[in-house]
C-alpha positions in Angstrom: -71.1 -36.9 -210.1 -72.3 -39.7 -212.1 -73.7 -39.4 -215.7 -76.3 -40.7 -218.2 -75.7 -41.1 -222.1 -78.7 -40.7 -224.4 -77.5 -41.8 -227.9 -80.9 -41.2 -230.6 -81.3 -42.3 -233.8 -83.4 -45.0 -235.4 -80.4 -45.7 -237.1 -79.0 -47.2 -235.0 -81.5 -49.5 -233.1 -81.7 -50.6 -237.0 -78.0 -51.8 -236.9 -77.2 -49.5 -239.5 -74.7 -47.3 -237.8 -72.4 -48.6 -235.2 -72.6 -46.0 -231.8 -68.9 -45.4 -230.9 -70.2 -42.0 -229.0 -71.3 -43.4 -226.0 -67.8 -45.3 -225.8 -66.3 -42.0 -226.4 -67.9 -40.2 -223.9 -67.9 -42.5 -221.0 -63.9 -43.2 -221.5 -63.6 -39.6 -221.4 -65.6 -39.4 -218.4 -64.1 -41.5 -216.3 -60.5 -40.0 -216.8 -61.9 -37.4 -214.9 -63.3 -39.8 -212.4 -67.3 -39.6 -213.5 -69.2 -42.7 -213.8 -71.4 -43.4 -216.5 -74.8 -45.0 -214.8 -76.8 -45.9 -217.7 -76.8 -45.6 -221.3 -80.1 -45.5 -223.4 -80.5 -46.3 -227.3 -83.9 -44.8 -228.5 -85.9 -43.8 -231.8 -86.5 -40.5 -233.0 -90.0 -39.9 -231.1 -90.5 -37.1 -228.6 -92.6 -39.6 -226.6 -89.1 -41.9 -226.3 -86.7 -39.1 -226.0 -88.7 -37.1 -223.2 -88.9 -40.4 -221.6 -85.5 -41.1 -221.4 -84.8 -37.5 -220.1 -86.8 -37.9 -217.5 -85.2 -41.4 -216.2 -82.0 -39.8 -216.9 -82.5 -37.0 -214.7 -83.7 -39.2 -212.1 -80.2 -41.3 -212.4 -77.5 -38.4 -212.4 -76.2 -34.9 -212.3 -74.9 -35.0 -215.9 -76.7 -35.9 -218.9 -75.2 -36.6 -222.2 -77.3 -36.6 -225.7 -76.6 -37.2 -229.7 -78.0 -37.2 -232.2 -81.2 -35.4 -233.7 -79.9 -31.7 -234.1 -79.7 -32.1 -238.1 -81.9 -30.0 -240.3 -84.1 -32.9 -241.5 -87.3 -33.9 -240.2 -86.3 -36.7 -238.1 -83.8 -34.5 -235.9 -86.5 -33.8 -233.4 -84.0 -33.6 -230.5 -84.2 -29.8 -230.1 -88.1 -30.3 -229.3 -88.0 -33.1 -227.3 -85.6 -31.0 -225.3 -88.0 -28.0 -225.4 -91.2 -29.6 -224.4 -89.3 -31.8 -221.7 -88.5 -28.3 -219.8 -91.7 -26.7 -220.9 -89.9 -23.8 -222.4 -90.2 -22.8 -225.9 -88.1 -22.9 -228.8 -86.2 -19.6 -230.3 -84.3 -18.1 -233.2 -80.4 -17.8 -232.2 -78.9 -15.2 -234.4 -75.5 -16.9 -233.0 -76.5 -20.2 -234.3 -77.5 -18.6 -237.7 -74.4 -16.3 -237.8 -72.6 -19.9 -237.9 -73.9 -21.8 -240.0 -73.8 -19.0 -242.5 -70.1 -18.6 -242.3 -69.7 -22.4 -242.5 -72.4 -22.7 -245.5 -70.8 -19.4 -247.4 -67.0 -20.6 -247.2 -68.2 -24.2 -248.8 -70.7 -22.1 -251.3 -73.3 -24.2 -250.2 -77.1 -22.3 -250.3 -78.6 -21.7 -247.3 -82.2 -23.5 -247.3 -85.5 -23.3 -245.3 -84.4 -26.2 -243.6 -80.9 -25.4 -242.6 -82.3 -22.4 -240.7 -84.8 -24.7 -238.4 -81.2 -25.7 -236.8 -81.2 -21.9 -235.3 -84.1 -22.7 -233.1 -83.0 -23.8 -230.0 -84.6 -24.2 -226.2 -84.5 -20.8 -224.7 -82.6 -22.2 -221.8 -79.7 -23.3 -223.6 -76.2 -21.9 -224.2 -74.7 -23.1 -227.6 -71.5 -24.5 -227.5 -69.2 -24.2 -231.0 -68.9 -26.3 -233.5 -66.0 -26.0 -236.1 -66.9 -28.8 -238.3 -70.5 -29.0 -239.1 -73.3 -26.9 -239.0 -75.3 -28.4 -235.9 -74.1 -26.5 -232.7 -73.8 -28.1 -229.5 -76.5 -27.1 -226.7 -75.3 -27.2 -222.5 -78.5 -26.4 -220.3 -78.3 -26.2 -216.8 -81.4 -27.5 -214.8 -82.0 -28.4 -211.3 -78.7 -28.5 -210.3 -77.9 -30.6 -213.6 -76.5 -30.2 -216.7 -77.8 -31.5 -219.8 -75.3 -31.4 -222.7 -76.9 -32.1 -226.2 -74.5 -32.9 -229.0 -74.5 -34.3 -233.0 -74.7 -37.6 -234.0 -72.0 -37.0 -236.7 -68.8 -38.7 -234.4 -65.7 -36.1 -235.1 -68.3 -33.4 -234.3 -69.4 -34.7 -231.0 -65.9 -35.2 -230.0 -64.7 -31.7 -231.1 -67.8 -30.3 -229.1 -67.2 -33.2 -225.7 -63.2 -31.8 -226.0 -63.3 -28.3 -226.6 -66.8 -26.9 -225.1 -68.0 -29.7 -222.5 -65.8 -31.0 -220.9 -63.4 -28.0 -219.8 -66.4 -27.0 -218.3 -67.3 -29.8 -216.8 -63.8 -30.0 -215.0 -64.4 -26.8 -213.4 -67.2 -27.9 -211.9 -65.6 -31.1 -210.8 -62.0 -29.8 -209.6 -59.9 -31.2 -206.9 -60.6 -34.7 -207.9 -57.8 -36.6 -210.1 -58.2 -40.1 -211.4 -54.7 -41.8 -212.0 -54.6 -45.5 -213.9 -52.3 -48.2 -214.7 -53.4 -50.7 -217.9 -51.3 -54.4 -218.0 -51.7 -56.5 -221.7 -51.4 -60.2 -221.2 -51.4 -62.9 -224.3 -52.7 -66.4 -224.3 -54.1 -66.2 -220.9 -57.8 -65.4 -220.2 -59.8 -63.4 -218.6 -60.8 -65.7 -215.5 -56.7 -67.0 -214.5 -56.0 -63.2 -214.5 -58.8 -62.4 -212.5 -58.4 -65.2 -210.1 -54.3 -64.3 -209.9 -54.9 -60.4 -209.6 -57.4 -59.8 -207.3 -56.1 -62.3 -204.0 -52.9 -60.6 -204.4 -54.3 -56.9 -204.6 -56.4 -57.7 -202.0 -55.0 -54.8 -199.5 -55.5 -52.6 -201.6 -59.2 -52.9 -203.2 -60.8 -50.4 -201.0 -58.6 -47.6 -202.6 -58.7 -49.2 -206.1 -61.1 -50.6 -209.3 -60.2 -53.1 -211.8 -61.5 -53.5 -215.7 -61.2 -57.0 -217.1 -60.5 -55.7 -221.0 -60.4 -58.8 -223.0 -60.2 -59.0 -227.1 -59.1 -62.0 -229.0 -56.2 -64.3 -227.5 -55.3 -61.1 -225.2 -56.5 -59.4 -221.7 -55.9 -56.2 -220.9 -56.7 -55.4 -217.3 -56.5 -51.8 -215.9 -56.1 -50.2 -211.9 -57.5 -46.7 -211.4 -57.7 -44.9 -208.6 -59.8 -41.6 -207.4 -58.7 -39.1 -205.0 -57.9 -36.0 -204.1 -53.7 -35.6 -203.8 -52.4 -37.1 -207.0 -49.0 -38.1 -205.2 -50.6 -40.3 -203.1 -52.7 -41.7 -205.7 -49.5 -42.2 -207.9 -47.8 -44.0 -204.8 -50.4 -46.1 -204.7 -50.0 -47.3 -208.3 -46.8 -47.8 -208.2 -47.2 -50.2 -205.0 -49.6 -52.3 -207.3 -47.4 -52.2 -210.0 -44.6 -53.9 -208.2 -46.8 -56.7 -207.1 -48.8 -57.3 -210.2 -45.4 -57.3 -212.0 -44.4 -60.3 -209.3 -47.3 -62.3 -210.0 -47.3 -62.2 -213.9 -44.0 -62.0 -214.7 -43.3 -62.3 -218.5 -47.0 -63.4 -218.5 -46.9 -59.1 -219.3 -46.1 -57.8 -222.5 -46.2 -54.3 -222.3 -48.0 -51.2 -219.9 -50.4 -48.5 -220.7 -50.9 -47.6 -224.0 -49.1 -50.2 -226.0 -49.6 -53.1 -228.9 -48.1 -56.9 -228.7 -46.2 -56.0 -232.3 -44.8 -52.7 -231.1 -43.3 -54.3 -227.7 -42.4 -57.5 -229.9 -40.4 -54.6 -232.3 -38.9 -53.1 -229.5 -37.2 -56.5 -228.2 -36.0 -57.2 -231.6 -34.1 -53.8 -231.8 -32.9 -54.4 -228.6 -31.4 -57.8 -229.5 -30.5 -56.4 -232.4 -32.2 -59.5 -234.3 -34.3 -59.5 -237.8 -38.1 -61.3 -238.2 -39.9 -62.4 -241.4 -42.8 -64.5 -241.6 -44.2 -67.2 -244.0 -47.9 -67.5 -243.1 -50.0 -70.0 -244.9 -53.9 -69.7 -243.0 -52.8 -66.7 -241.6 -52.9 -65.3 -244.8 -50.1 -62.3 -244.0 -52.2 -61.2 -241.1 -49.0 -61.5 -239.0 -47.1 -59.6 -241.5 -49.5 -56.9 -241.2 -49.3 -56.3 -237.7 -45.3 -56.7 -237.8 -45.4 -53.8 -240.6 -47.7 -51.4 -239.0 -45.8 -50.2 -236.5 -43.6 -47.1 -237.6 -39.5 -47.8 -237.6 -40.2 -51.7 -238.2 -37.7 -51.6 -241.3 -35.2 -51.7 -238.4 -35.8 -55.1 -237.5 -38.6 -56.3 -240.3 -37.3 -58.4 -243.2 -40.3 -59.5 -245.2 -42.9 -62.5 -245.7 -44.0 -65.1 -247.9 -47.7 -66.2 -248.1 -47.3 -70.1 -248.7 -50.7 -70.6 -248.9 -51.3 -73.5 -251.1 -49.2 -76.7 -250.8 -47.5 -76.6 -254.1 -46.0 -73.3 -252.8 -45.1 -75.1 -249.9 -43.3 -77.5 -251.7 -41.7 -75.5 -254.5 -40.7 -72.1 -253.1 -40.0 -73.3 -249.6 -38.5 -76.8 -250.3 -40.4 -78.4 -248.2 -40.2 -82.4 -249.0 -43.5 -84.1 -250.3 -42.8 -86.8 -248.3 -43.0 -84.9 -245.0 -46.3 -83.6 -245.8 -47.6 -86.5 -246.9 -46.5 -88.0 -243.7 -47.4 -85.8 -241.0 -50.1 -83.6 -243.0 -49.6 -80.0 -244.4 -51.1 -78.9 -240.8 -48.7 -80.2 -238.5 -45.9 -78.9 -236.1 -43.5 -81.1 -238.6 -44.4 -79.0 -241.5 -44.7 -75.5 -239.7 -41.2 -75.8 -238.3 -39.8 -77.0 -241.7 -41.5 -73.6 -243.1 -39.2 -71.9 -240.4 -35.8 -73.6 -241.0 -36.5 -73.4 -244.8 -37.2 -70.0 -244.7 -34.6 -68.3 -243.1 -32.3 -68.3 -245.9 -35.0 -66.9 -248.2 -35.4 -64.0 -246.2 -31.7 -63.4 -244.5 -33.7 -63.2 -240.9 -32.5 -64.1 -237.8 -35.8 -65.7 -236.8 -38.9 -66.3 -238.5 -42.6 -66.9 -237.7 -44.7 -69.7 -239.5 -48.1 -70.8 -239.6 -50.3 -73.6 -240.8 -53.8 -74.9 -239.8 -57.6 -74.8 -240.9 -58.6 -71.1 -240.2 -62.9 -72.3 -241.6 -65.6 -72.1 -242.0 -64.8 -75.9 -243.2 -62.2 -77.9 -244.5 -61.5 -80.0 -240.9 -61.6 -83.7 -240.8 -61.8 -85.9 -237.6 -58.3 -86.6 -237.3 -57.4 -82.4 -238.0 -60.3 -80.6 -237.0 -61.5 -77.2 -237.9 -59.6 -74.4 -235.9 -56.5 -76.8 -235.6 -53.8 -74.2 -236.4 -49.3 -74.9 -235.6 -47.4 -72.0 -235.4 -43.2 -72.0 -235.1 -41.0 -69.7 -234.4 -37.3 -69.3 -234.5 -34.3 -70.5 -237.2 -32.5 -73.8 -237.7 -30.9 -73.8 -234.3 -33.9 -73.6 -231.7 -37.2 -73.5 -232.4 -40.4 -72.6 -230.2 -44.4 -74.8 -231.6 -47.7 -74.4 -230.7 -50.5 -76.0 -231.4 -53.8 -74.0 -231.3 -57.2 -75.5 -231.1 -59.5 -73.0 -232.0 -62.9 -72.1 -232.8 -65.2 -72.1 -235.5 -64.9 -68.4 -236.3 -62.6 -67.7 -239.5 -61.7 -64.4 -238.7 -61.6 -65.2 -234.8 -59.5 -67.8 -236.0 -56.7 -66.2 -238.2 -56.5 -63.2 -235.6 -55.9 -65.2 -232.6 -53.3 -67.1 -234.5 -51.3 -64.3 -235.7 -51.8 -62.8 -231.8 -50.5 -65.7 -230.4 -47.7 -66.3 -233.2 -46.4 -62.8 -232.5 -46.2 -63.4 -229.1 -44.4 -66.9 -229.4 -41.8 -65.0 -231.2 -41.5 -63.1 -228.1 -41.2 -66.1 -225.9 -38.4 -66.8 -227.9 -36.5 -64.0 -227.8 -37.2 -63.9 -224.4 -35.4 -67.4 -223.7 -39.0 -68.4 -222.7 -39.4 -72.8 -223.5 -43.0 -73.7 -223.8 
């Protein structure tokens, strides 16, 4: 079974609203082994919707539409659907009852524009929406299923999860989808693929691989679809053994996790505490560490020593060291670590110093140069990063790689 998604709204084409609905629908369908073959983002016009419906119905067995079910003049999806199927719009008492209860409970007067929402294509079944006035619609035609939902993300999710997907699962019974996700940091997507695909060659006729890169990280997911859940799990176990052997400690976690969560687990297992002293990352490393529930077991605190004078007066870094090596240097990053262990009373410290941008670089120390260090007075790991020109990306990359450096320090990995 394959699916298509049509998202409707001028605001999407103008960039005023970001489409998150299609991603959510596709993710939920992939869990059922249903592939999305195409997506349309179109304007609020009858012609656009009709053309998209025509193309989608030729490509897929499932067609999802979001948007255009509200009470305003630009909400024309129901009219477009009725025109496409050549059926009339008819007043739905069930829809009106839902709308009446929803608005009366909130002491909102019912207007004529609200009642417009109660006209639906005569071949449509309604799907419950407890979060808003616009109900979803389920239409079966020529062995294909068309599902129309509001564009408001929370309402769309409610209808999809509670109305549409349970019915689809009954039609698509007997098929299972199993997947396994691995998380890496500091290695590019190309290198991951070049190492991964050869070692999984014997399994490639039974699995698919998806690469999911983000800043300084790459997730990759292996998925299998079939009818025997035990066989599928065994296949994924075999693949996982091969993957762990190939990548070893490059993998920091599996399935639903984050680098800061896995680092926290390592710190607790080793009974270690951690703090940060940050310059160019401005507290982003600390924010990631402190976002994990239970982090008080290992996270001591942070110092944001952004200005050079704070490095000198609060951290006690000699001016002579800064003048000799520059404030953006491995020597200063390591001094930030050594001088902060006592201040924060922590077993290890993460430090960062660099030029995040968008200006401030020199020929000797170009924009995007960052030094990260992790350790204590006995042992320090330091890494020089050569990043790009985008400030936000540089801060995120440096923060992620600093957390990974701490993970390597705890594991005893030398760089």
